[in-house]
PyMOL CGO cylinders between C-alpha atoms (Angstrom):
from pymol import cmd
from pymol.cgo import CYLINDER

trace = [
    CYLINDER, -81.00, 11.54, -38.97, -79.39, 12.04, -35.58, 0.3, 1, 1, 1, 1, 1, 1,
    CYLINDER, -79.39, 12.04, -35.58, -76.26, 9.94, -34.96, 0.3, 1, 1, 1, 1, 1, 1,
    CYLINDER, -76.26, 9.94, -34.96, -76.25, 7.61, -32.01, 0.3, 1, 1, 1, 1, 1, 1,
    CYLINDER, -76.25, 7.61, -32.01, -73.61, 7.62, -29.30, 0.3, 1, 1, 1, 1, 1, 1,
    CYLINDER, -73.61, 7.62, -29.30, -72.32, 4.35, -30.76, 0.3, 1, 1, 1, 1, 1, 1,
    CYLINDER, -72.32, 4.35, -30.76, -71.97, 5.85, -34.25, 0.3, 1, 1, 1, 1, 1, 1,
    CYLINDER, -71.97, 5.85, -34.25, -70.12, 8.86, -32.85, 0.3, 1, 1, 1, 1, 1, 1,
    CYLINDER, -70.12, 8.86, -32.85, -67.77, 6.57, -30.89, 0.3, 1, 1, 1, 1, 1, 1,
    CYLINDER, -67.77, 6.57, -30.89, -67.13, 4.36, -33.91, 0.3, 1, 1, 1, 1, 1, 1,
    CYLINDER, -67.13, 4.36, -33.91, -66.34, 7.42, -36.05, 0.3, 1, 1, 1, 1, 1, 1,
    CYLINDER, -66.34, 7.42, -36.05, -63.99, 8.74, -33.36, 0.3, 1, 1, 1, 1, 1, 1,
    CYLINDER, -63.99, 8.74, -33.36, -62.25, 5.35, -33.15, 0.3, 1, 1, 1, 1, 1, 1,
    CYLINDER, -62.25, 5.35, -33.15, -61.79, 5.36, -36.93, 0.3, 1, 1, 1, 1, 1, 1,
    CYLINDER, -61.79, 5.36, -36.93, -60.10, 8.77, -36.89, 0.3, 1, 1, 1, 1, 1, 1,
    CYLINDER, -60.10, 8.77, -36.89, -56.35, 8.80, -36.34, 0.3, 1, 1, 1, 1, 1, 1,
    CYLINDER, -56.35, 8.80, -36.34, -55.52, 9.71, -32.74, 0.3, 1, 1, 1, 1, 1, 1,
    CYLINDER, -55.52, 9.71, -32.74, -54.16, 13.16, -32.07, 0.3, 1, 1, 1, 1, 1, 1,
    CYLINDER, -54.16, 13.16, -32.07, -50.49, 13.21, -31.10, 0.3, 1, 1, 1, 1, 1, 1,
    CYLINDER, -50.49, 13.21, -31.10, -49.50, 13.91, -27.52, 0.3, 1, 1, 1, 1, 1, 1,
    CYLINDER, -49.50, 13.91, -27.52, -46.40, 14.89, -25.56, 0.3, 1, 1, 1, 1, 1, 1,
    CYLINDER, -46.40, 14.89, -25.56, -45.79, 11.20, -24.94, 0.3, 1, 1, 1, 1, 1, 1,
    CYLINDER, -45.79, 11.20, -24.94, -45.77, 10.59, -28.70, 0.3, 1, 1, 1, 1, 1, 1,
    CYLINDER, -45.77, 10.59, -28.70, -43.12, 13.31, -29.05, 0.3, 1, 1, 1, 1, 1, 1,
    CYLINDER, -43.12, 13.31, -29.05, -41.03, 11.65, -26.35, 0.3, 1, 1, 1, 1, 1, 1,
    CYLINDER, -41.03, 11.65, -26.35, -41.36, 8.20, -27.95, 0.3, 1, 1, 1, 1, 1, 1,
    CYLINDER, -41.36, 8.20, -27.95, -40.40, 9.52, -31.38, 0.3, 1, 1, 1, 1, 1, 1,
    CYLINDER, -40.40, 9.52, -31.38, -37.40, 11.41, -29.99, 0.3, 1, 1, 1, 1, 1, 1,
    CYLINDER, -37.40, 11.41, -29.99, -36.33, 8.28, -28.11, 0.3, 1, 1, 1, 1, 1, 1,
    CYLINDER, -36.33, 8.28, -28.11, -36.54, 6.15, -31.27, 0.3, 1, 1, 1, 1, 1, 1,
    CYLINDER, -36.54, 6.15, -31.27, -34.51, 8.73, -33.19, 0.3, 1, 1, 1, 1, 1, 1,
    CYLINDER, -34.51, 8.73, -33.19, -31.86, 8.88, -30.47, 0.3, 1, 1, 1, 1, 1, 1,
    CYLINDER, -31.86, 8.88, -30.47, -31.63, 5.08, -30.28, 0.3, 1, 1, 1, 1, 1, 1,
    CYLINDER, -31.63, 5.08, -30.28, -31.16, 5.00, -34.06, 0.3, 1, 1, 1, 1, 1, 1,
    CYLINDER, -31.16, 5.00, -34.06, -28.17, 7.31, -33.65, 0.3, 1, 1, 1, 1, 1, 1,
    CYLINDER, -28.17, 7.31, -33.65, -29.99, 10.23, -35.28, 0.3, 1, 1, 1, 1, 1, 1,
    CYLINDER, -29.99, 10.23, -35.28, -29.93, 13.87, -34.20, 0.3, 1, 1, 1, 1, 1, 1,
    CYLINDER, -29.93, 13.87, -34.20, -33.21, 14.84, -32.54, 0.3, 1, 1, 1, 1, 1, 1,
    CYLINDER, -33.21, 14.84, -32.54, -34.42, 18.02, -34.26, 0.3, 1, 1, 1, 1, 1, 1,
    CYLINDER, -34.42, 18.02, -34.26, -37.42, 19.86, -32.85, 0.3, 1, 1, 1, 1, 1, 1,
    CYLINDER, -37.42, 19.86, -32.85, -38.68, 21.21, -36.20, 0.3, 1, 1, 1, 1, 1, 1,
    CYLINDER, -38.68, 21.21, -36.20, -38.56, 17.79, -37.83, 0.3, 1, 1, 1, 1, 1, 1,
    CYLINDER, -38.56, 17.79, -37.83, -40.16, 16.21, -34.77, 0.3, 1, 1, 1, 1, 1, 1,
    CYLINDER, -40.16, 16.21, -34.77, -43.04, 18.71, -34.89, 0.3, 1, 1, 1, 1, 1, 1,
    CYLINDER, -43.04, 18.71, -34.89, -43.54, 18.13, -38.62, 0.3, 1, 1, 1, 1, 1, 1,
    CYLINDER, -43.54, 18.13, -38.62, -43.59, 14.35, -38.18, 0.3, 1, 1, 1, 1, 1, 1,
    CYLINDER, -43.59, 14.35, -38.18, -46.17, 14.67, -35.42, 0.3, 1, 1, 1, 1, 1, 1,
    CYLINDER, -46.17, 14.67, -35.42, -48.22, 17.18, -37.41, 0.3, 1, 1, 1, 1, 1, 1,
    CYLINDER, -48.22, 17.18, -37.41, -48.05, 19.91, -34.76, 0.3, 1, 1, 1, 1, 1, 1,
    CYLINDER, -48.05, 19.91, -34.76, -46.44, 23.32, -34.62, 0.3, 1, 1, 1, 1, 1, 1,
    CYLINDER, -46.44, 23.32, -34.62, -43.06, 23.82, -33.06, 0.3, 1, 1, 1, 1, 1, 1,
    CYLINDER, -43.06, 23.82, -33.06, -44.73, 26.05, -30.46, 0.3, 1, 1, 1, 1, 1, 1,
    CYLINDER, -44.73, 26.05, -30.46, -47.02, 23.17, -29.47, 0.3, 1, 1, 1, 1, 1, 1,
    CYLINDER, -47.02, 23.17, -29.47, -44.07, 20.79, -29.29, 0.3, 1, 1, 1, 1, 1, 1,
    CYLINDER, -44.07, 20.79, -29.29, -42.12, 23.22, -27.09, 0.3, 1, 1, 1, 1, 1, 1,
    CYLINDER, -42.12, 23.22, -27.09, -45.15, 23.66, -24.84, 0.3, 1, 1, 1, 1, 1, 1,
    CYLINDER, -45.15, 23.66, -24.84, -45.37, 19.87, -24.50, 0.3, 1, 1, 1, 1, 1, 1,
    CYLINDER, -45.37, 19.87, -24.50, -41.71, 19.10, -23.79, 0.3, 1, 1, 1, 1, 1, 1,
    CYLINDER, -41.71, 19.10, -23.79, -40.28, 22.39, -22.52, 0.3, 1, 1, 1, 1, 1, 1,
    CYLINDER, -40.28, 22.39, -22.52, -37.19, 22.55, -24.73, 0.3, 1, 1, 1, 1, 1, 1,
    CYLINDER, -37.19, 22.55, -24.73, -34.88, 20.30, -26.70, 0.3, 1, 1, 1, 1, 1, 1,
    CYLINDER, -34.88, 20.30, -26.70, -32.56, 20.04, -23.69, 0.3, 1, 1, 1, 1, 1, 1,
    CYLINDER, -32.56, 20.04, -23.69, -35.40, 18.94, -21.42, 0.3, 1, 1, 1, 1, 1, 1,
    CYLINDER, -35.40, 18.94, -21.42, -36.67, 16.42, -23.98, 0.3, 1, 1, 1, 1, 1, 1,
    CYLINDER, -36.67, 16.42, -23.98, -33.20, 14.95, -24.54, 0.3, 1, 1, 1, 1, 1, 1,
    CYLINDER, -33.20, 14.95, -24.54, -32.65, 14.80, -20.79, 0.3, 1, 1, 1, 1, 1, 1,
    CYLINDER, -32.65, 14.80, -20.79, -35.81, 12.72, -20.40, 0.3, 1, 1, 1, 1, 1, 1,
    CYLINDER, -35.81, 12.72, -20.40, -34.81, 10.49, -23.33, 0.3, 1, 1, 1, 1, 1, 1,
    CYLINDER, -34.81, 10.49, -23.33, -31.37, 9.98, -21.81, 0.3, 1, 1, 1, 1, 1, 1,
    CYLINDER, -31.37, 9.98, -21.81, -32.81, 9.19, -18.37, 0.3, 1, 1, 1, 1, 1, 1,
    CYLINDER, -32.81, 9.19, -18.37, -35.27, 6.71, -19.92, 0.3, 1, 1, 1, 1, 1, 1,
    CYLINDER, -35.27, 6.71, -19.92, -32.24, 4.86, -21.27, 0.3, 1, 1, 1, 1, 1, 1,
    CYLINDER, -32.24, 4.86, -21.27, -29.95, 5.53, -18.29, 0.3, 1, 1, 1, 1, 1, 1,
    CYLINDER, -29.95, 5.53, -18.29, -32.27, 4.27, -15.56, 0.3, 1, 1, 1, 1, 1, 1,
    CYLINDER, -32.27, 4.27, -15.56, -32.56, 0.72, -16.93, 0.3, 1, 1, 1, 1, 1, 1,
    CYLINDER, -32.56, 0.72, -16.93, -28.82, 0.73, -17.62, 0.3, 1, 1, 1, 1, 1, 1,
    CYLINDER, -28.82, 0.73, -17.62, -28.14, 1.64, -13.99, 0.3, 1, 1, 1, 1, 1, 1,
    CYLINDER, -28.14, 1.64, -13.99, -30.59, -0.99, -12.77, 0.3, 1, 1, 1, 1, 1, 1,
    CYLINDER, -30.59, -0.99, -12.77, -28.95, -3.57, -15.02, 0.3, 1, 1, 1, 1, 1, 1,
    CYLINDER, -28.95, -3.57, -15.02, -25.47, -2.70, -13.72, 0.3, 1, 1, 1, 1, 1, 1,
    CYLINDER, -25.47, -2.70, -13.72, -26.73, -3.02, -10.17, 0.3, 1, 1, 1, 1, 1, 1,
    CYLINDER, -26.73, -3.02, -10.17, -28.39, -6.39, -10.82, 0.3, 1, 1, 1, 1, 1, 1,
    CYLINDER, -28.39, -6.39, -10.82, -25.12, -7.77, -12.25, 0.3, 1, 1, 1, 1, 1, 1,
    CYLINDER, -25.12, -7.77, -12.25, -23.07, -6.57, -9.27, 0.3, 1, 1, 1, 1, 1, 1,
    CYLINDER, -23.07, -6.57, -9.27, -22.45, -9.22, -6.62, 0.3, 1, 1, 1, 1, 1, 1,
    CYLINDER, -22.45, -9.22, -6.62, -20.32, -6.98, -4.38, 0.3, 1, 1, 1, 1, 1, 1,
    CYLINDER, -20.32, -6.98, -4.38, -21.91, -5.12, -1.50, 0.3, 1, 1, 1, 1, 1, 1,
    CYLINDER, -21.91, -5.12, -1.50, -21.17, -2.04, 0.57, 0.3, 1, 1, 1, 1, 1, 1,
    CYLINDER, -21.17, -2.04, 0.57, -18.80, 0.56, -0.81, 0.3, 1, 1, 1, 1, 1, 1,
    CYLINDER, -18.80, 0.56, -0.81, -17.39, -1.97, -3.26, 0.3, 1, 1, 1, 1, 1, 1,
    CYLINDER, -17.39, -1.97, -3.26, -20.92, -2.61, -4.53, 0.3, 1, 1, 1, 1, 1, 1,
    CYLINDER, -20.92, -2.61, -4.53, -21.50, 1.11, -5.08, 0.3, 1, 1, 1, 1, 1, 1,
    CYLINDER, -21.50, 1.11, -5.08, -18.19, 1.54, -6.94, 0.3, 1, 1, 1, 1, 1, 1,
    CYLINDER, -18.19, 1.54, -6.94, -18.61, -1.62, -9.03, 0.3, 1, 1, 1, 1, 1, 1,
    CYLINDER, -18.61, -1.62, -9.03, -22.18, -0.71, -9.99, 0.3, 1, 1, 1, 1, 1, 1,
    CYLINDER, -22.18, -0.71, -9.99, -21.33, 2.80, -11.10, 0.3, 1, 1, 1, 1, 1, 1,
    CYLINDER, -21.33, 2.80, -11.10, -18.20, 1.69, -12.94, 0.3, 1, 1, 1, 1, 1, 1,
    CYLINDER, -18.20, 1.69, -12.94, -20.26, -0.96, -14.79, 0.3, 1, 1, 1, 1, 1, 1,
    CYLINDER, -20.26, -0.96, -14.79, -22.84, 1.71, -15.66, 0.3, 1, 1, 1, 1, 1, 1,
    CYLINDER, -22.84, 1.71, -15.66, -20.15, 3.92, -17.21, 0.3, 1, 1, 1, 1, 1, 1,
    CYLINDER, -20.15, 3.92, -17.21, -18.75, 0.95, -19.14, 0.3, 1, 1, 1, 1, 1, 1,
    CYLINDER, -18.75, 0.95, -19.14, -22.23, 0.18, -20.49, 0.3, 1, 1, 1, 1, 1, 1,
    CYLINDER, -22.23, 0.18, -20.49, -22.77, 3.81, -21.50, 0.3, 1, 1, 1, 1, 1, 1,
    CYLINDER, -22.77, 3.81, -21.50, -19.35, 3.91, -23.15, 0.3, 1, 1, 1, 1, 1, 1,
    CYLINDER, -19.35, 3.91, -23.15, -20.23, 0.82, -25.21, 0.3, 1, 1, 1, 1, 1, 1,
    CYLINDER, -20.23, 0.82, -25.21, -23.63, 2.20, -26.35, 0.3, 1, 1, 1, 1, 1, 1,
    CYLINDER, -23.63, 2.20, -26.35, -23.19, 3.40, -29.95, 0.3, 1, 1, 1, 1, 1, 1,
    CYLINDER, -23.19, 3.40, -29.95, -26.05, 5.97, -29.95, 0.3, 1, 1, 1, 1, 1, 1,
    CYLINDER, -26.05, 5.97, -29.95, -24.56, 7.62, -26.86, 0.3, 1, 1, 1, 1, 1, 1,
    CYLINDER, -24.56, 7.62, -26.86, -21.10, 7.71, -28.43, 0.3, 1, 1, 1, 1, 1, 1,
    CYLINDER, -21.10, 7.71, -28.43, -22.63, 9.31, -31.55, 0.3, 1, 1, 1, 1, 1, 1,
    CYLINDER, -22.63, 9.31, -31.55, -24.48, 11.90, -29.45, 0.3, 1, 1, 1, 1, 1, 1,
    CYLINDER, -24.48, 11.90, -29.45, -21.35, 12.79, -27.45, 0.3, 1, 1, 1, 1, 1, 1,
    CYLINDER, -21.35, 12.79, -27.45, -19.25, 13.08, -30.62, 0.3, 1, 1, 1, 1, 1, 1,
    CYLINDER, -19.25, 13.08, -30.62, -21.84, 15.10, -32.53, 0.3, 1, 1, 1, 1, 1, 1,
    CYLINDER, -21.84, 15.10, -32.53, -23.08, 17.46, -29.78, 0.3, 1, 1, 1, 1, 1, 1,
    CYLINDER, -23.08, 17.46, -29.78, -20.36, 17.73, -27.18, 0.3, 1, 1, 1, 1, 1, 1,
    CYLINDER, -20.36, 17.73, -27.18, -21.29, 21.01, -25.50, 0.3, 1, 1, 1, 1, 1, 1,
    CYLINDER, -21.29, 21.01, -25.50, -25.02, 20.29, -25.60, 0.3, 1, 1, 1, 1, 1, 1,
    CYLINDER, -25.02, 20.29, -25.60, -24.43, 16.81, -24.18, 0.3, 1, 1, 1, 1, 1, 1,
    CYLINDER, -24.43, 16.81, -24.18, -22.39, 18.21, -21.28, 0.3, 1, 1, 1, 1, 1, 1,
    CYLINDER, -22.39, 18.21, -21.28, -25.06, 20.81, -20.57, 0.3, 1, 1, 1, 1, 1, 1,
    CYLINDER, -25.06, 20.81, -20.57, -27.86, 18.23, -20.57, 0.3, 1, 1, 1, 1, 1, 1,
    CYLINDER, -27.86, 18.23, -20.57, -26.01, 15.53, -18.65, 0.3, 1, 1, 1, 1, 1, 1,
    CYLINDER, -26.01, 15.53, -18.65, -24.07, 17.54, -16.08, 0.3, 1, 1, 1, 1, 1, 1,
    CYLINDER, -24.07, 17.54, -16.08, -26.12, 20.66, -15.26, 0.3, 1, 1, 1, 1, 1, 1,
    CYLINDER, -26.12, 20.66, -15.26, -29.61, 21.73, -14.24, 0.3, 1, 1, 1, 1, 1, 1,
    CYLINDER, -29.61, 21.73, -14.24, -30.69, 22.31, -17.89, 0.3, 1, 1, 1, 1, 1, 1,
    CYLINDER, -30.69, 22.31, -17.89, -32.43, 18.94, -17.75, 0.3, 1, 1, 1, 1, 1, 1,
    CYLINDER, -32.43, 18.94, -17.75, -33.48, 16.62, -14.97, 0.3, 1, 1, 1, 1, 1, 1,
    CYLINDER, -33.48, 16.62, -14.97, -30.94, 13.92, -15.92, 0.3, 1, 1, 1, 1, 1, 1,
    CYLINDER, -30.94, 13.92, -15.92, -28.29, 14.81, -13.33, 0.3, 1, 1, 1, 1, 1, 1,
    CYLINDER, -28.29, 14.81, -13.33, -30.90, 15.23, -10.60, 0.3, 1, 1, 1, 1, 1, 1,
    CYLINDER, -30.90, 15.23, -10.60, -32.33, 11.81, -11.39, 0.3, 1, 1, 1, 1, 1, 1,
    CYLINDER, -32.33, 11.81, -11.39, -28.83, 10.32, -11.33, 0.3, 1, 1, 1, 1, 1, 1,
    CYLINDER, -28.83, 10.32, -11.33, -28.01, 11.92, -7.97, 0.3, 1, 1, 1, 1, 1, 1,
    CYLINDER, -28.01, 11.92, -7.97, -31.26, 10.59, -6.49, 0.3, 1, 1, 1, 1, 1, 1,
    CYLINDER, -31.26, 10.59, -6.49, -30.58, 7.10, -7.87, 0.3, 1, 1, 1, 1, 1, 1,
    CYLINDER, -30.58, 7.10, -7.87, -27.05, 7.19, -6.44, 0.3, 1, 1, 1, 1, 1, 1,
    CYLINDER, -27.05, 7.19, -6.44, -28.34, 8.40, -3.06, 0.3, 1, 1, 1, 1, 1, 1,
    CYLINDER, -28.34, 8.40, -3.06, -30.76, 5.46, -2.95, 0.3, 1, 1, 1, 1, 1, 1,
    CYLINDER, -30.76, 5.46, -2.95, -27.92, 3.09, -3.85, 0.3, 1, 1, 1, 1, 1, 1,
    CYLINDER, -27.92, 3.09, -3.85, -25.80, 4.49, -1.01, 0.3, 1, 1, 1, 1, 1, 1,
    CYLINDER, -25.80, 4.49, -1.01, -28.66, 4.10, 1.47, 0.3, 1, 1, 1, 1, 1, 1,
    CYLINDER, -28.66, 4.10, 1.47, -29.23, 0.51, 0.35, 0.3, 1, 1, 1, 1, 1, 1,
    CYLINDER, -29.23, 0.51, 0.35, -25.58, -0.51, 0.33, 0.3, 1, 1, 1, 1, 1, 1,
    CYLINDER, -25.58, -0.51, 0.33, -24.34, 1.39, 3.37, 0.3, 1, 1, 1, 1, 1, 1,
    CYLINDER, -24.34, 1.39, 3.37, -27.23, 1.35, 5.85, 0.3, 1, 1, 1, 1, 1, 1,
    CYLINDER, -27.23, 1.35, 5.85, -26.27, 2.78, 9.23, 0.3, 1, 1, 1, 1, 1, 1,
    CYLINDER, -26.27, 2.78, 9.23, -22.63, 3.22, 8.22, 0.3, 1, 1, 1, 1, 1, 1,
    CYLINDER, -22.63, 3.22, 8.22, -21.03, 6.58, 9.01, 0.3, 1, 1, 1, 1, 1, 1,
    CYLINDER, -21.03, 6.58, 9.01, -20.52, 8.43, 5.74, 0.3, 1, 1, 1, 1, 1, 1,
    CYLINDER, -20.52, 8.43, 5.74, -17.85, 11.05, 5.00, 0.3, 1, 1, 1, 1, 1, 1,
    CYLINDER, -17.85, 11.05, 5.00, -20.59, 13.54, 4.00, 0.3, 1, 1, 1, 1, 1, 1,
    CYLINDER, -20.59, 13.54, 4.00, -24.37, 13.89, 4.24, 0.3, 1, 1, 1, 1, 1, 1,
    CYLINDER, -24.37, 13.89, 4.24, -25.85, 11.27, 1.93, 0.3, 1, 1, 1, 1, 1, 1,
    CYLINDER, -25.85, 11.27, 1.93, -27.24, 13.80, -0.59, 0.3, 1, 1, 1, 1, 1, 1,
    CYLINDER, -27.24, 13.80, -0.59, -23.89, 15.59, -0.79, 0.3, 1, 1, 1, 1, 1, 1,
    CYLINDER, -23.89, 15.59, -0.79, -22.05, 12.29, -1.10, 0.3, 1, 1, 1, 1, 1, 1,
    CYLINDER, -22.05, 12.29, -1.10, -24.34, 11.16, -3.92, 0.3, 1, 1, 1, 1, 1, 1,
    CYLINDER, -24.34, 11.16, -3.92, -23.73, 14.44, -5.74, 0.3, 1, 1, 1, 1, 1, 1,
    CYLINDER, -23.73, 14.44, -5.74, -19.96, 14.12, -5.26, 0.3, 1, 1, 1, 1, 1, 1,
    CYLINDER, -19.96, 14.12, -5.26, -19.99, 10.55, -6.61, 0.3, 1, 1, 1, 1, 1, 1,
    CYLINDER, -19.99, 10.55, -6.61, -21.95, 11.66, -9.67, 0.3, 1, 1, 1, 1, 1, 1,
    CYLINDER, -21.95, 11.66, -9.67, -19.43, 14.45, -10.26, 0.3, 1, 1, 1, 1, 1, 1,
    CYLINDER, -19.43, 14.45, -10.26, -16.56, 11.94, -9.93, 0.3, 1, 1, 1, 1, 1, 1,
    CYLINDER, -16.56, 11.94, -9.93, -18.21, 9.80, -12.60, 0.3, 1, 1, 1, 1, 1, 1,
    CYLINDER, -18.21, 9.80, -12.60, -18.68, 12.84, -14.83, 0.3, 1, 1, 1, 1, 1, 1,
    CYLINDER, -18.68, 12.84, -14.83, -15.07, 13.93, -14.34, 0.3, 1, 1, 1, 1, 1, 1,
    CYLINDER, -15.07, 13.93, -14.34, -13.64, 10.61, -15.49, 0.3, 1, 1, 1, 1, 1, 1,
    CYLINDER, -13.64, 10.61, -15.49, -16.26, 9.85, -18.13, 0.3, 1, 1, 1, 1, 1, 1,
    CYLINDER, -16.26, 9.85, -18.13, -16.36, 13.24, -19.89, 0.3, 1, 1, 1, 1, 1, 1,
    CYLINDER, -16.36, 13.24, -19.89, -12.67, 14.01, -19.38, 0.3, 1, 1, 1, 1, 1, 1,
    CYLINDER, -12.67, 14.01, -19.38, -12.07, 14.12, -23.14, 0.3, 1, 1, 1, 1, 1, 1,
    CYLINDER, -12.07, 14.12, -23.14, -14.53, 17.01, -23.43, 0.3, 1, 1, 1, 1, 1, 1,
    CYLINDER, -14.53, 17.01, -23.43, -13.51, 18.74, -20.19, 0.3, 1, 1, 1, 1, 1, 1,
    CYLINDER, -13.51, 18.74, -20.19, -9.73, 18.44, -20.09, 0.3, 1, 1, 1, 1, 1, 1,
    CYLINDER, -9.73, 18.44, -20.09, -8.64, 16.47, -23.14, 0.3, 1, 1, 1, 1, 1, 1,
    CYLINDER, -8.64, 16.47, -23.14, -7.96, 13.06, -21.62, 0.3, 1, 1, 1, 1, 1, 1,
    CYLINDER, -7.96, 13.06, -21.62, -9.38, 9.59, -22.28, 0.3, 1, 1, 1, 1, 1, 1,
    CYLINDER, -9.38, 9.59, -22.28, -12.64, 8.51, -20.64, 0.3, 1, 1, 1, 1, 1, 1,
    CYLINDER, -12.64, 8.51, -20.64, -11.90, 5.87, -18.02, 0.3, 1, 1, 1, 1, 1, 1,
    CYLINDER, -11.90, 5.87, -18.02, -14.72, 4.17, -16.07, 0.3, 1, 1, 1, 1, 1, 1,
    CYLINDER, -14.72, 4.17, -16.07, -12.12, 2.17, -14.09, 0.3, 1, 1, 1, 1, 1, 1,
    CYLINDER, -12.12, 2.17, -14.09, -10.60, 5.37, -12.67, 0.3, 1, 1, 1, 1, 1, 1,
    CYLINDER, -10.60, 5.37, -12.67, -14.07, 6.53, -11.61, 0.3, 1, 1, 1, 1, 1, 1,
    CYLINDER, -14.07, 6.53, -11.61, -14.52, 3.20, -9.83, 0.3, 1, 1, 1, 1, 1, 1,
    CYLINDER, -14.52, 3.20, -9.83, -11.15, 3.58, -8.10, 0.3, 1, 1, 1, 1, 1, 1,
    CYLINDER, -11.15, 3.58, -8.10, -11.99, 7.08, -6.92, 0.3, 1, 1, 1, 1, 1, 1,
    CYLINDER, -11.99, 7.08, -6.92, -15.36, 5.99, -5.54, 0.3, 1, 1, 1, 1, 1, 1,
    CYLINDER, -15.36, 5.99, -5.54, -13.72, 3.04, -3.74, 0.3, 1, 1, 1, 1, 1, 1,
    CYLINDER, -13.72, 3.04, -3.74, -11.20, 5.40, -2.14, 0.3, 1, 1, 1, 1, 1, 1,
    CYLINDER, -11.20, 5.40, -2.14, -13.96, 7.76, -1.05, 0.3, 1, 1, 1, 1, 1, 1,
    CYLINDER, -13.96, 7.76, -1.05, -16.06, 5.00, 0.50, 0.3, 1, 1, 1, 1, 1, 1,
    CYLINDER, -16.06, 5.00, 0.50, -13.28, 3.18, 2.41, 0.3, 1, 1, 1, 1, 1, 1,
]
cmd.load_cgo(trace, "trace")
């Protein structure tokens, strides 16, 4: 007997859904938030796909981790901004300092930085993922909102990039030059730049 469209739909609904790139992202994000190392082979096995398929979906481990980190960083930035009562250059500095303090307090991020120092620097501070580009764009938008019409020491895109690099310099100083991460120093440097 020929199956009806309804029967075919009911059978399809009963079958487990096929995994997607978004499922890979969500699983990687859960693993990262649990403080676990995100491994591509294990991720592919859990999803029931080949590693080739997973790489086609997400690009690379660096790209996937960059997206995971931005998915956590964006709300952290927005939260820091919403808590900041200062405006203008002080608002920019206070917001970005609070963001670094929040990141420093986040145990999964501390675990990632301790476990995968070089990889973390590559993902967070270079073009190997979209994280830094997203952060520069977010910072540019913050500058435009907080300093409308004010003469800036550089073009706004260049200034946003410089501010992001200031944050990186003081936050990843232990990995770059052997010092202690210090969000307050990043805030001081940004304040001095925006005076």
